[in-house]
mmCIF file as gemmi writes it, N, C-alpha and C atoms, coordinates in Angstrom:
data_model
loop_
_atom_site.group_PDB
_atom_site.id
_atom_site.type_symbol
_atom_site.label_atom_id
_atom_site.label_alt_id
_atom_site.label_comp_id
_atom_site.label_asym_id
_atom_site.label_entity_id
_atom_site.label_seq_id
_atom_site.pdbx_PDB_ins_code
_atom_site.Cartn_x
_atom_site.Cartn_y
_atom_site.Cartn_z
_atom_site.occupancy
_atom_site.B_iso_or_equiv
_atom_site.pdbx_formal_charge
_atom_site.auth_seq_id
_atom_site.auth_asym_id
_atom_site.pdbx_PDB_model_num
ATOM 1 N N . LEU Axp A 1 ? 91.815 107.961 72.042 1 0 ? 1 A 1
ATOM 2 C CA . LEU Axp A 1 ? 92.175 107.17 73.206 1 0 ? 1 A 1
ATOM 3 C C . LEU Axp A 1 ? 90.988 107.161 74.149 1 0 ? 1 A 1
ATOM 4 N N . LYS Axp A 2 ? 90.613 105.971 74.616 1 0 ? 2 A 1
ATOM 5 C CA . LYS Axp A 2 ? 89.533 105.819 75.59 1 0 ? 2 A 1
ATOM 6 C C . LYS Axp A 2 ? 90.033 104.951 76.739 1 0 ? 2 A 1
ATOM 7 N N . CYS Axp A 3 ? 89.626 105.314 77.95 1 0 ? 3 A 1
ATOM 8 C CA . CYS Axp A 3 ? 90.006 104.55 79.141 1 0 ? 3 A 1
ATOM 9 C C . CYS Axp A 3 ? 88.761 104.243 79.962 1 0 ? 3 A 1
ATOM 10 N N . TRP Axp A 4 ? 88.795 103.127 80.693 1 0 ? 4 A 1
ATOM 11 C CA . TRP Axp A 4 ? 87.675 102.755 81.547 1 0 ? 4 A 1
ATOM 12 C C . TRP Axp A 4 ? 88.193 102.041 82.781 1 0 ? 4 A 1
ATOM 13 N N . GLY Axp A 5 ? 87.343 101.964 83.787 1 0 ? 5 A 1
ATOM 14 C CA . GLY Axp A 5 ? 87.679 101.299 85.036 1 0 ? 5 A 1
ATOM 15 C C . GLY Axp A 5 ? 87.538 102.243 86.21 1 0 ? 5 A 1
ATOM 16 N N . SER Axp A 6 ? 88.305 101.978 87.265 1 0 ? 6 A 1
ATOM 17 C CA . SER Axp A 6 ? 88.299 102.807 88.464 1 0 ? 6 A 1
ATOM 18 C C . SER Axp A 6 ? 88.886 104.177 88.132 1 0 ? 6 A 1
ATOM 19 N N . ASN Axp A 7 ? 88.348 105.201 88.753 1 0 ? 7 A 1
ATOM 20 C CA . ASN Axp A 7 ? 88.728 106.558 88.374 1 0 ? 7 A 1
ATOM 21 C C . ASN Axp A 7 ? 88.783 107.471 89.592 1 0 ? 7 A 1
ATOM 22 N N . GLY Axp A 8 ? 89.207 106.937 90.732 1 0 ? 8 A 1
ATOM 23 C CA . GLY Axp A 8 ? 89.18 107.691 91.977 1 0 ? 8 A 1
ATOM 24 C C . GLY Axp A 8 ? 89.977 108.977 91.953 1 0 ? 8 A 1
ATOM 25 N N . SER Axp A 9 ? 90.999 109.09 91.147 1 0 ? 9 A 1
ATOM 26 C CA . SER Axp A 9 ? 91.807 110.304 91.125 1 0 ? 9 A 1
ATOM 27 C C . SER Axp A 9 ? 92.051 110.809 89.711 1 0 ? 9 A 1
ATOM 28 N N . GLY Axp A 10 ? 91.135 110.525 88.824 1 0 ? 10 A 1
ATOM 29 C CA . GLY Axp A 10 ? 91.221 111.062 87.469 1 0 ? 10 A 1
ATOM 30 C C . GLY Axp A 10 ? 92.069 110.265 86.509 1 0 ? 10 A 1
ATOM 31 N N . ALA Axp A 11 ? 92.381 109.017 86.827 1 0 ? 11 A 1
ATOM 32 C CA . ALA Axp A 11 ? 93.241 108.212 85.969 1 0 ? 11 A 1
ATOM 33 C C . ALA Axp A 11 ? 92.639 107.959 84.589 1 0 ? 11 A 1
ATOM 34 N N . LEU Axp A 12 ? 91.331 108.154 84.453 1 0 ? 12 A 1
ATOM 35 C CA . LEU Axp A 12 ? 90.71 107.971 83.136 1 0 ? 12 A 1
ATOM 36 C C . LEU Axp A 12 ? 90.813 109.23 82.284 1 0 ? 12 A 1
ATOM 37 N N . GLY Axp A 13 ? 91.22 110.341 82.874 1 0 ? 13 A 1
ATOM 38 C CA . GLY Axp A 13 ? 91.445 111.57 82.108 1 0 ? 13 A 1
ATOM 39 C C . GLY Axp A 13 ? 90.195 112.202 81.549 1 0 ? 13 A 1
ATOM 40 N N . LEU Axp A 14 ? 89.071 112.06 82.263 1 0 ? 14 A 1
ATOM 41 C CA . LEU Axp A 14 ? 87.805 112.578 81.757 1 0 ? 14 A 1
ATOM 42 C C . LEU Axp A 14 ? 87.281 113.774 82.549 1 0 ? 14 A 1
ATOM 43 N N . GLY Axp A 15 ? 88.115 114.337 83.432 1 0 ? 15 A 1
ATOM 44 C CA . GLY Axp A 15 ? 87.721 115.525 84.165 1 0 ? 15 A 1
ATOM 45 C C . GLY Axp A 15 ? 86.771 115.262 85.31 1 0 ? 15 A 1
ATOM 46 N N . ASP Axp A 16 ? 86.731 114.016 85.784 1 0 ? 16 A 1
ATOM 47 C CA . ASP Axp A 16 ? 85.89 113.679 86.928 1 0 ? 16 A 1
ATOM 48 C C . ASP Axp A 16 ? 86.475 112.448 87.621 1 0 ? 16 A 1
ATOM 49 N N . THR Axp A 17 ? 85.763 111.94 88.609 1 0 ? 17 A 1
ATOM 50 C CA . THR Axp A 17 ? 86.219 110.736 89.313 1 0 ? 17 A 1
ATOM 51 C C . THR Axp A 17 ? 85.192 109.61 89.212 1 0 ? 17 A 1
ATOM 52 N N . ASN Axp A 18 ? 84.342 109.668 88.199 1 0 ? 18 A 1
ATOM 53 C CA . ASN Axp A 18 ? 83.334 108.634 87.994 1 0 ? 18 A 1
ATOM 54 C C . ASN Axp A 18 ? 83.962 107.397 87.356 1 0 ? 18 A 1
ATOM 55 N N . HIS Axp A 19 ? 83.628 106.225 87.895 1 0 ? 19 A 1
ATOM 56 C CA . HIS Axp A 19 ? 84.09 104.978 87.293 1 0 ? 19 A 1
ATOM 57 C C . HIS Axp A 19 ? 83.391 104.795 85.945 1 0 ? 19 A 1
ATOM 58 N N . ARG Axp A 20 ? 84.037 104.148 85.01 1 0 ? 20 A 1
ATOM 59 C CA . ARG Axp A 20 ? 83.448 103.877 83.701 1 0 ? 20 A 1
ATOM 60 C C . ARG Axp A 20 ? 83.57 102.39 83.401 1 0 ? 20 A 1
ATOM 61 N N . GLY Axp A 21 ? 82.538 101.844 82.764 1 0 ? 21 A 1
ATOM 62 C CA . GLY Axp A 21 ? 82.544 100.444 82.366 1 0 ? 21 A 1
ATOM 63 C C . GLY Axp A 21 ? 81.953 99.514 83.401 1 0 ? 21 A 1
ATOM 64 N N . ASP Axp A 22 ? 81.456 100.056 84.506 1 0 ? 22 A 1
ATOM 65 C CA . ASP Axp A 22 ? 80.885 99.224 85.557 1 0 ? 22 A 1
ATOM 66 C C . ASP Axp A 22 ? 79.355 99.242 85.557 1 0 ? 22 A 1
ATOM 67 N N . GLY Axp A 23 ? 78.771 99.882 84.575 1 0 ? 23 A 1
ATOM 68 C CA . GLY Axp A 23 ? 77.318 99.94 84.471 1 0 ? 23 A 1
ATOM 69 C C . GLY Axp A 23 ? 76.876 99.808 83.032 1 0 ? 23 A 1
ATOM 70 N N . PRO Axp A 24 ? 75.62 99.458 82.821 1 0 ? 24 A 1
ATOM 71 C CA . PRO Axp A 24 ? 75.12 99.309 81.449 1 0 ? 24 A 1
ATOM 72 C C . PRO Axp A 24 ? 75.155 100.634 80.693 1 0 ? 24 A 1
ATOM 73 N N . GLY Axp A 25 ? 75.461 100.556 79.417 1 0 ? 25 A 1
ATOM 74 C CA . GLY Axp A 25 ? 75.441 101.719 78.549 1 0 ? 25 A 1
ATOM 75 C C . GLY Axp A 25 ? 76.614 102.662 78.701 1 0 ? 25 A 1
ATOM 76 N N . GLU Axp A 26 ? 77.692 102.247 79.364 1 0 ? 26 A 1
ATOM 77 C CA . GLU Axp A 26 ? 78.84 103.136 79.563 1 0 ? 26 A 1
ATOM 78 C C . GLU Axp A 26 ? 79.967 102.924 78.558 1 0 ? 26 A 1
ATOM 79 N N . MET Axp A 27 ? 79.903 101.896 77.78 1 0 ? 27 A 1
ATOM 80 C CA . MET Axp A 27 ? 80.985 101.599 76.846 1 0 ? 27 A 1
ATOM 81 C C . MET Axp A 27 ? 80.572 101.965 75.419 1 0 ? 27 A 1
ATOM 82 N N . GLY Axp A 28 ? 81.403 101.633 74.458 1 0 ? 28 A 1
ATOM 83 C CA . GLY Axp A 28 ? 81.119 101.923 73.056 1 0 ? 28 A 1
ATOM 84 C C . GLY Axp A 28 ? 81.079 103.416 72.798 1 0 ? 28 A 1
ATOM 85 N N . ASP Axp A 29 ? 80.095 103.853 72.044 1 0 ? 29 A 1
ATOM 86 C CA . ASP Axp A 29 ? 79.975 105.275 71.705 1 0 ? 29 A 1
ATOM 87 C C . ASP Axp A 29 ? 79.698 106.145 72.922 1 0 ? 29 A 1
ATOM 88 N N . ALA Axp A 30 ? 79.172 105.569 74.012 1 0 ? 30 A 1
ATOM 89 C CA . ALA Axp A 30 ? 78.886 106.336 75.226 1 0 ? 30 A 1
ATOM 90 C C . ALA Axp A 30 ? 80.149 106.663 76.02 1 0 ? 30 A 1
ATOM 91 N N . LEU Axp A 31 ? 81.232 105.945 75.765 1 0 ? 31 A 1
ATOM 92 C CA . LEU Axp A 31 ? 82.489 106.193 76.472 1 0 ? 31 A 1
ATOM 93 C C . LEU Axp A 31 ? 83.22 107.336 75.783 1 0 ? 31 A 1
ATOM 94 N N . PRO Axp A 32 ? 83.423 108.462 76.482 1 0 ? 32 A 1
ATOM 95 C CA . PRO Axp A 32 ? 84.069 109.602 75.822 1 0 ? 32 A 1
ATOM 96 C C . PRO Axp A 32 ? 85.553 109.363 75.565 1 0 ? 32 A 1
ATOM 97 N N . ALA Axp A 33 ? 86.046 109.985 74.515 1 0 ? 33 A 1
ATOM 98 C CA . ALA Axp A 33 ? 87.478 109.952 74.211 1 0 ? 33 A 1
ATOM 99 C C . ALA Axp A 33 ? 88.19 110.965 75.101 1 0 ? 33 A 1
ATOM 100 N N . ILE Axp A 34 ? 89.452 110.694 75.416 1 0 ? 34 A 1
ATOM 101 C CA . ILE Axp A 34 ? 90.254 111.58 76.232 1 0 ? 34 A 1
ATOM 102 C C . ILE Axp A 34 ? 90.754 112.731 75.368 1 0 ? 34 A 1
ATOM 103 N N . ASP Axp A 35 ? 90.629 113.938 75.883 1 0 ? 35 A 1
ATOM 104 C CA . ASP Axp A 35 ? 91.122 115.13 75.191 1 0 ? 35 A 1
ATOM 105 C C . ASP Axp A 35 ? 92.604 115.292 75.516 1 0 ? 35 A 1
ATOM 106 N N . LEU Axp A 36 ? 93.463 115.036 74.558 1 0 ? 36 A 1
ATOM 107 C CA . LEU Axp A 36 ? 94.906 115.149 74.749 1 0 ? 36 A 1
ATOM 108 C C . LEU Axp A 36 ? 95.449 116.505 74.308 1 0 ? 36 A 1
ATOM 109 N N . GLY Axp A 37 ? 94.622 117.305 73.688 1 0 ? 37 A 1
ATOM 110 C CA . GLY Axp A 37 ? 95.036 118.62 73.211 1 0 ? 37 A 1
ATOM 111 C C . GLY Axp A 37 ? 94.731 118.78 71.747 1 0 ? 37 A 1
ATOM 112 N N . SER Axp A 38 ? 94.874 120.014 71.266 1 0 ? 38 A 1
ATOM 113 C CA . SER Axp A 38 ? 94.559 120.353 69.884 1 0 ? 38 A 1
ATOM 114 C C . SER Axp A 38 ? 95.293 119.468 68.892 1 0 ? 38 A 1
ATOM 115 N N . LYS Axp A 39 ? 94.534 118.726 68.148 1 0 ? 39 A 1
ATOM 116 C CA . LYS Axp A 39 ? 95.046 117.904 67.048 1 0 ? 39 A 1
ATOM 117 C C . LYS Axp A 39 ? 96.119 116.904 67.486 1 0 ? 39 A 1
ATOM 118 N N . LEU Axp A 40 ? 96.078 116.449 68.753 1 0 ? 40 A 1
ATOM 119 C CA . LEU Axp A 40 ? 97.058 115.484 69.241 1 0 ? 40 A 1
ATOM 120 C C . LEU Axp A 40 ? 96.396 114.126 69.432 1 0 ? 40 A 1
ATOM 121 N N . SER Axp A 41 ? 97.142 113.09 69.151 1 0 ? 41 A 1
ATOM 122 C CA . SER Axp A 41 ? 96.674 111.737 69.412 1 0 ? 41 A 1
ATOM 123 C C . SER Axp A 41 ? 97.822 110.921 69.994 1 0 ? 41 A 1
ATOM 124 N N . ALA Axp A 42 ? 97.477 109.826 70.635 1 0 ? 42 A 1
ATOM 125 C CA . ALA Axp A 42 ? 98.473 108.99 71.304 1 0 ? 42 A 1
ATOM 126 C C . ALA Axp A 42 ? 99.085 107.986 70.334 1 0 ? 42 A 1
ATOM 127 N N . LEU Axp A 43 ? 100.415 107.879 70.377 1 0 ? 43 A 1
ATOM 128 C CA . LEU Axp A 43 ? 101.127 106.838 69.643 1 0 ? 43 A 1
ATOM 129 C C . LEU Axp A 43 ? 101.301 105.595 70.511 1 0 ? 43 A 1
ATOM 130 N N . LYS Axp A 44 ? 101.614 105.816 71.789 1 0 ? 44 A 1
ATOM 131 C CA . LYS Axp A 44 ? 101.801 104.728 72.754 1 0 ? 44 A 1
ATOM 132 C C . LYS Axp A 44 ? 101.238 105.178 74.09 1 0 ? 44 A 1
ATOM 133 N N . VAL Axp A 45 ? 100.769 104.198 74.865 1 0 ? 45 A 1
ATOM 134 C CA . VAL Axp A 45 ? 100.174 104.474 76.163 1 0 ? 45 A 1
ATOM 135 C C . VAL Axp A 45 ? 100.833 103.578 77.201 1 0 ? 45 A 1
ATOM 136 N N . ALA Axp A 46 ? 101.159 104.169 78.35 1 0 ? 46 A 1
ATOM 137 C CA . ALA Axp A 46 ? 101.767 103.421 79.458 1 0 ? 46 A 1
ATOM 138 C C . ALA Axp A 46 ? 100.902 103.603 80.695 1 0 ? 46 A 1
ATOM 139 N N . PRO Axp A 47 ? 100.008 102.641 80.97 1 0 ? 47 A 1
ATOM 140 C CA . PRO Axp A 47 ? 99.171 102.766 82.163 1 0 ? 47 A 1
ATOM 141 C C . PRO Axp A 47 ? 99.913 102.301 83.411 1 0 ? 47 A 1
ATOM 142 N N . GLY Axp A 48 ? 99.697 103.012 84.5 1 0 ? 48 A 1
ATOM 143 C CA . GLY Axp A 48 ? 100.194 102.601 85.809 1 0 ? 48 A 1
ATOM 144 C C . GLY Axp A 48 ? 99.014 102.179 86.664 1 0 ? 48 A 1
ATOM 145 N N . ALA Axp A 49 ? 99.244 101.981 87.943 1 0 ? 49 A 1
ATOM 146 C CA . ALA Axp A 49 ? 98.172 101.559 88.843 1 0 ? 49 A 1
ATOM 147 C C . ALA Axp A 49 ? 97.077 102.619 88.948 1 0 ? 49 A 1
ATOM 148 N N . ASN Axp A 50 ? 97.449 103.885 89.033 1 0 ? 50 A 1
ATOM 149 C CA . ASN Axp A 50 ? 96.482 104.966 89.192 1 0 ? 50 A 1
ATOM 150 C C . ASN Axp A 50 ? 96.796 106.164 88.314 1 0 ? 50 A 1
ATOM 151 N N . TYR Axp A 51 ? 97.512 105.935 87.242 1 0 ? 51 A 1
ATOM 152 C CA . TYR Axp A 51 ? 97.862 107.025 86.334 1 0 ? 51 A 1
ATOM 153 C C . TYR Axp A 51 ? 98.11 106.448 84.94 1 0 ? 51 A 1
ATOM 154 N N . VAL Axp A 52 ? 98.168 107.343 83.973 1 0 ? 52 A 1
ATOM 155 C CA . VAL Axp A 52 ? 98.437 106.961 82.585 1 0 ? 52 A 1
ATOM 156 C C . VAL Axp A 52 ? 99.375 108.003 81.984 1 0 ? 52 A 1
ATOM 157 N N . CYS Axp A 53 ? 100.346 107.562 81.212 1 0 ? 53 A 1
ATOM 158 C CA . CYS Axp A 53 ? 101.185 108.459 80.422 1 0 ? 53 A 1
ATOM 159 C C . CYS Axp A 53 ? 101.029 108.065 78.959 1 0 ? 53 A 1
ATOM 160 N N . ALA Axp A 54 ? 101.056 109.062 78.095 1 0 ? 54 A 1
ATOM 161 C CA . ALA Axp A 54 ? 100.916 108.796 76.66 1 0 ? 54 A 1
ATOM 162 C C . ALA Axp A 54 ? 102.004 109.533 75.888 1 0 ? 54 A 1
ATOM 163 N N . LEU Axp A 55 ? 102.63 108.812 74.969 1 0 ? 55 A 1
ATOM 164 C CA . LEU Axp A 55 ? 103.526 109.418 73.991 1 0 ? 55 A 1
ATOM 165 C C . LEU Axp A 55 ? 102.647 109.885 72.852 1 0 ? 55 A 1
ATOM 166 N N . LEU Axp A 56 ? 102.687 111.174 72.578 1 0 ? 56 A 1
ATOM 167 C CA . LEU Axp A 56 ? 101.804 111.77 71.576 1 0 ? 56 A 1
ATOM 168 C C . LEU Axp A 56 ? 102.466 111.816 70.207 1 0 ? 56 A 1
ATOM 169 N N . ASP Axp A 57 ? 101.672 112.119 69.202 1 0 ? 57 A 1
ATOM 170 C CA . ASP Axp A 57 ? 102.195 112.132 67.832 1 0 ? 57 A 1
ATOM 171 C C . ASP Axp A 57 ? 103.127 113.306 67.555 1 0 ? 57 A 1
ATOM 172 N N . ASN Axp A 58 ? 103.31 114.21 68.511 1 0 ? 58 A 1
ATOM 173 C CA . ASN Axp A 58 ? 104.331 115.255 68.398 1 0 ? 58 A 1
ATOM 174 C C . ASN Axp A 58 ? 105.596 114.841 69.17 1 0 ? 58 A 1
ATOM 175 N N . TYR Axp A 59 ? 105.626 113.582 69.614 1 0 ? 59 A 1
ATOM 176 C CA . TYR Axp A 59 ? 106.748 112.97 70.348 1 0 ? 59 A 1
ATOM 177 C C . TYR Axp A 59 ? 106.997 113.619 71.7 1 0 ? 59 A 1
ATOM 178 N N . LYS Axp A 60 ? 105.952 114.18 72.28 1 0 ? 60 A 1
ATOM 179 C CA . LYS Axp A 60 ? 105.985 114.69 73.646 1 0 ? 60 A 1
ATOM 180 C C . LYS Axp A 60 ? 105.098 113.795 74.497 1 0 ? 60 A 1
ATOM 181 N N . VAL Axp A 61 ? 105.238 113.903 75.825 1 0 ? 61 A 1
ATOM 182 C CA . VAL Axp A 61 ? 104.515 113.039 76.756 1 0 ? 61 A 1
ATOM 183 C C . VAL Axp A 61 ? 103.601 113.864 77.648 1 0 ? 61 A 1
ATOM 184 N N . LYS Axp A 62 ? 102.404 113.346 77.888 1 0 ? 62 A 1
ATOM 185 C CA . LYS Axp A 62 ? 101.48 113.89 78.878 1 0 ? 62 A 1
ATOM 186 C C . LYS Axp A 62 ? 101.079 112.753 79.805 1 0 ? 62 A 1
ATOM 187 N N . CYS Axp A 63 ? 100.907 113.077 81.101 1 0 ? 63 A 1
ATOM 188 C CA . CYS Axp A 63 ? 100.494 112.091 82.093 1 0 ? 63 A 1
ATOM 189 C C . CYS Axp A 63 ? 99.344 112.658 82.922 1 0 ? 63 A 1
ATOM 190 N N . TRP Axp A 64 ? 98.47 111.773 83.411 1 0 ? 64 A 1
ATOM 191 C CA . TRP Axp A 64 ? 97.349 112.189 84.236 1 0 ? 64 A 1
ATOM 192 C C . TRP Axp A 64 ? 97.007 111.081 85.22 1 0 ? 64 A 1
ATOM 193 N N . GLY Axp A 65 ? 96.27 111.455 86.272 1 0 ? 65 A 1
ATOM 194 C CA . GLY Axp A 65 ? 95.885 110.532 87.337 1 0 ? 65 A 1
ATOM 195 C C . GLY Axp A 65 ? 96.483 110.982 88.661 1 0 ? 65 A 1
ATOM 196 N N . VAL Axp A 66 ? 96.913 110.016 89.485 1 0 ? 66 A 1
ATOM 197 C CA . VAL Axp A 66 ? 97.453 110.309 90.811 1 0 ? 66 A 1
ATOM 198 C C . VAL Axp A 66 ? 98.837 110.93 90.694 1 0 ? 66 A 1
ATOM 199 N N . GLY Axp A 67 ? 99.015 112.104 91.277 1 0 ? 67 A 1
ATOM 200 C CA . GLY Axp A 67 ? 100.331 112.739 91.318 1 0 ? 67 A 1
ATOM 201 C C . GLY Axp A 67 ? 101.275 111.982 92.229 1 0 ? 67 A 1
ATOM 202 N N . GLY Axp A 68 ? 100.753 111.544 93.358 1 0 ? 68 A 1
ATOM 203 C CA . GLY Axp A 68 ? 101.5 110.685 94.263 1 0 ? 68 A 1
ATOM 204 C C . GLY Axp A 68 ? 102.672 111.346 94.967 1 0 ? 68 A 1
ATOM 205 N N . THR Axp A 69 ? 103.184 110.666 95.951 1 0 ? 69 A 1
ATOM 206 C CA . THR Axp A 69 ? 104.291 111.199 96.729 1 0 ? 69 A 1
ATOM 207 C C . THR Axp A 69 ? 105.63 110.977 96.053 1 0 ? 69 A 1
ATOM 208 N N . GLN Axp A 70 ? 105.682 110.151 95.035 1 0 ? 70 A 1
ATOM 209 C CA . GLN Axp A 70 ? 106.936 109.922 94.325 1 0 ? 70 A 1
ATOM 210 C C . GLN Axp A 70 ? 106.973 110.616 92.96 1 0 ? 70 A 1
ATOM 211 N N . GLY Axp A 71 ? 106.068 111.545 92.726 1 0 ? 71 A 1
ATOM 212 C CA . GLY Axp A 71 ? 106.094 112.295 91.469 1 0 ? 71 A 1
ATOM 213 C C . GLY Axp A 71 ? 105.798 111.451 90.246 1 0 ? 71 A 1
ATOM 214 N N . ALA Axp A 72 ? 104.851 110.537 90.36 1 0 ? 72 A 1
ATOM 215 C CA . ALA Axp A 72 ? 104.566 109.579 89.293 1 0 ? 72 A 1
ATOM 216 C C . ALA Axp A 72 ? 104.239 110.232 87.951 1 0 ? 72 A 1
ATOM 217 N N . LEU Axp A 73 ? 103.686 111.432 87.971 1 0 ? 73 A 1
ATOM 218 C CA . LEU Axp A 73 ? 103.297 112.073 86.714 1 0 ? 73 A 1
ATOM 219 C C . LEU Axp A 73 ? 104.441 112.83 86.054 1 0 ? 73 A 1
ATOM 220 N N . GLY Axp A 74 ? 105.49 113.111 86.802 1 0 ? 74 A 1
ATOM 221 C CA . GLY Axp A 74 ? 106.655 113.771 86.221 1 0 ? 74 A 1
ATOM 222 C C . GLY Axp A 74 ? 106.565 115.274 86.114 1 0 ? 74 A 1
ATOM 223 N N . TYR Axp A 75 ? 105.642 115.899 86.856 1 0 ? 75 A 1
ATOM 224 C CA . TYR Axp A 75 ? 105.483 117.35 86.782 1 0 ? 75 A 1
ATOM 225 C C . TYR Axp A 75 ? 106.16 118.085 87.925 1 0 ? 75 A 1
ATOM 226 N N . GLY Axp A 76 ? 106.876 117.377 88.785 1 0 ? 76 A 1
ATOM 227 C CA . GLY Axp A 76 ? 107.573 118.028 89.879 1 0 ? 76 A 1
ATOM 228 C C . GLY Axp A 76 ? 106.677 118.443 91.026 1 0 ? 76 A 1
ATOM 229 N N . ASP Axp A 77 ? 105.494 117.834 91.114 1 0 ? 77 A 1
ATOM 230 C CA . ASP Axp A 77 ? 104.586 118.118 92.223 1 0 ? 77 A 1
ATOM 231 C C . ASP Axp A 77 ? 103.792 116.848 92.533 1 0 ? 77 A 1
ATOM 232 N N . MET Axp A 78 ? 102.848 116.958 93.433 1 0 ? 78 A 1
ATOM 233 C CA . MET Axp A 78 ? 102.049 115.801 93.823 1 0 ? 78 A 1
ATOM 234 C C . MET Axp A 78 ? 100.578 115.976 93.461 1 0 ? 78 A 1
ATOM 235 N N . GLN Axp A 79 ? 100.266 116.886 92.553 1 0 ? 79 A 1
ATOM 236 C CA . GLN Axp A 79 ? 98.88 117.153 92.163 1 0 ? 79 A 1
ATOM 237 C C . GLN Axp A 79 ? 98.317 116.02 91.313 1 0 ? 79 A 1
ATOM 238 N N . HIS Axp A 80 ? 97.034 115.71 91.576 1 0 ? 80 A 1
ATOM 239 C CA . HIS Axp A 80 ? 96.299 114.82 90.677 1 0 ? 80 A 1
ATOM 240 C C . HIS Axp A 80 ? 95.924 115.646 89.443 1 0 ? 80 A 1
ATOM 241 N N . ARG Axp A 81 ? 95.894 114.995 88.314 1 0 ? 81 A 1
ATOM 242 C CA . ARG Axp A 81 ? 95.473 115.675 87.089 1 0 ? 81 A 1
ATOM 243 C C . ARG Axp A 81 ? 94.476 114.796 86.348 1 0 ? 81 A 1
ATOM 244 N N . GLY Axp A 82 ? 93.456 115.439 85.769 1 0 ? 82 A 1
ATOM 245 C CA . GLY Axp A 82 ? 92.425 114.715 85.035 1 0 ? 82 A 1
ATOM 246 C C . GLY Axp A 82 ? 91.204 114.392 85.869 1 0 ? 82 A 1
ATOM 247 N N . ASP Axp A 83 ? 91.193 114.818 87.131 1 0 ? 83 A 1
ATOM 248 C CA . ASP Axp A 83 ? 90.058 114.529 88.007 1 0 ? 83 A 1
ATOM 249 C C . ASP Axp A 83 ? 89.094 115.709 88.143 1 0 ? 83 A 1
ATOM 250 N N . GLN Axp A 84 ? 89.42 116.842 87.522 1 0 ? 84 A 1
ATOM 251 C CA . GLN Axp A 84 ? 88.575 118.03 87.574 1 0 ? 84 A 1
ATOM 252 C C . GLN Axp A 84 ? 88.361 118.558 86.156 1 0 ? 84 A 1
ATOM 253 N N . PRO Axp A 85 ? 87.214 119.195 85.904 1 0 ? 85 A 1
ATOM 254 C CA . PRO Axp A 85 ? 86.996 119.799 84.585 1 0 ? 85 A 1
ATOM 255 C C . PRO Axp A 85 ? 88.085 120.81 84.261 1 0 ? 85 A 1
ATOM 256 N N . GLY Axp A 86 ? 88.478 120.873 83.008 1 0 ? 86 A 1
ATOM 257 C CA . GLY Axp A 86 ? 89.442 121.86 82.546 1 0 ? 86 A 1
ATOM 258 C C . GLY Axp A 86 ? 90.901 121.487 82.755 1 0 ? 86 A 1
ATOM 259 N N . GLU Axp A 87 ? 91.19 120.267 83.223 1 0 ? 87 A 1
ATOM 260 C CA . GLU Axp A 87 ? 92.575 119.87 83.459 1 0 ? 87 A 1
ATOM 261 C C . GLU Axp A 87 ? 93.211 119.105 82.294 1 0 ? 87 A 1
ATOM 262 N N . MET Axp A 88 ? 92.412 118.666 81.365 1 0 ? 88 A 1
ATOM 263 C CA . MET Axp A 88 ? 92.946 117.881 80.251 1 0 ? 88 A 1
ATOM 264 C C . MET Axp A 88 ? 93.058 118.758 79.003 1 0 ? 88 A 1
ATOM 265 N N . GLY Axp A 89 ? 93.315 118.143 77.881 1 0 ? 89 A 1
ATOM 266 C CA . GLY Axp A 89 ? 93.442 118.879 76.63 1 0 ? 89 A 1
ATOM 267 C C . GLY Axp A 89 ? 94.661 119.778 76.63 1 0 ? 89 A 1
ATOM 268 N N . ASP Axp A 90 ? 94.499 120.97 76.106 1 0 ? 90 A 1
ATOM 269 C CA . ASP Axp A 90 ? 95.615 121.916 76.043 1 0 ? 90 A 1
ATOM 270 C C . ASP Axp A 90 ? 96.053 122.397 77.425 1 0 ? 90 A 1
ATOM 271 N N . ALA Axp A 91 ? 95.183 122.276 78.437 1 0 ? 91 A 1
ATOM 272 C CA . ALA Axp A 91 ? 95.532 122.691 79.797 1 0 ? 91 A 1
ATOM 273 C C . ALA Axp A 91 ? 96.497 121.719 80.471 1 0 ? 91 A 1
ATOM 274 N N . LEU Axp A 92 ? 96.534 120.469 80.007 1 0 ? 92 A 1
ATOM 275 C CA . LEU Axp A 92 ? 97.456 119.483 80.59 1 0 ? 92 A 1
ATOM 276 C C . LEU Axp A 92 ? 98.831 119.707 79.992 1 0 ? 92 A 1
ATOM 277 N N . PRO Axp A 93 ? 99.826 120.012 80.835 1 0 ? 93 A 1
ATOM 278 C CA . PRO Axp A 93 ? 101.157 120.304 80.289 1 0 ? 93 A 1
ATOM 279 C C . PRO Axp A 93 ? 101.855 119.061 79.79 1 0 ? 93 A 1
ATOM 280 N N . PHE Axp A 94 ? 102.869 119.274 78.978 1 0 ? 94 A 1
ATOM 281 C CA . PHE Axp A 94 ? 103.759 118.194 78.565 1 0 ? 94 A 1
ATOM 282 C C . PHE Axp A 94 ? 104.741 117.937 79.699 1 0 ? 94 A 1
ATOM 283 N N . VAL Axp A 95 ? 105.181 116.702 79.851 1 0 ? 95 A 1
ATOM 284 C CA . VAL Axp A 95 ? 106.22 116.373 80.815 1 0 ? 95 A 1
ATOM 285 C C . VAL Axp A 95 ? 107.545 116.848 80.232 1 0 ? 95 A 1
ATOM 286 N N . ASP Axp A 96 ? 108.335 117.548 81.027 1 0 ? 96 A 1
ATOM 287 C CA . ASP Axp A 96 ? 109.629 118.055 80.575 1 0 ? 96 A 1
ATOM 288 C C . ASP Axp A 96 ? 110.652 116.931 80.639 1 0 ? 96 A 1
ATOM 289 N N . LEU Axp A 97 ? 111.008 116.374 79.497 1 0 ? 97 A 1
ATOM 290 C CA . LEU Axp A 97 ? 111.973 115.296 79.414 1 0 ? 97 A 1
ATOM 291 C C . LEU Axp A 97 ? 113.358 115.804 79.027 1 0 ? 97 A 1
ATOM 292 N N . GLY Axp A 98 ? 113.5 117.101 78.854 1 0 ? 98 A 1
ATOM 293 C CA . GLY Axp A 98 ? 114.77 117.661 78.426 1 0 ? 98 A 1
ATOM 294 C C . GLY Axp A 98 ? 114.954 117.532 76.928 1 0 ? 98 A 1
ATOM 295 N N . SER Axp A 99 ? 116.174 117.772 76.47 1 0 ? 99 A 1
ATOM 296 C CA . SER Axp A 99 ? 116.42 117.745 75.023 1 0 ? 99 A 1
ATOM 297 C C . SER Axp A 99 ? 116.836 116.368 74.561 1 0 ? 99 A 1
């Protein structure tokens, strides 16, 4: 999974807030893939205005970007995720959807 565009709060899931795709040489092989966790890949992706959620191949969901005041990421808090190093991959929790 690769994302590009505005990245003010980590919506691209690359551990920073740098925009991608707005300068020469930022796309193609230069665009890093998003780390969703050990041996996980996305089956479906649902982008929002400033966040992204992905249904993974283990049928669990992870979301990143703006936490927002309405709990857009589904983690029960308002924290941004994916805007700092070490927040993605196995460190990014699954959204608790119940049984």
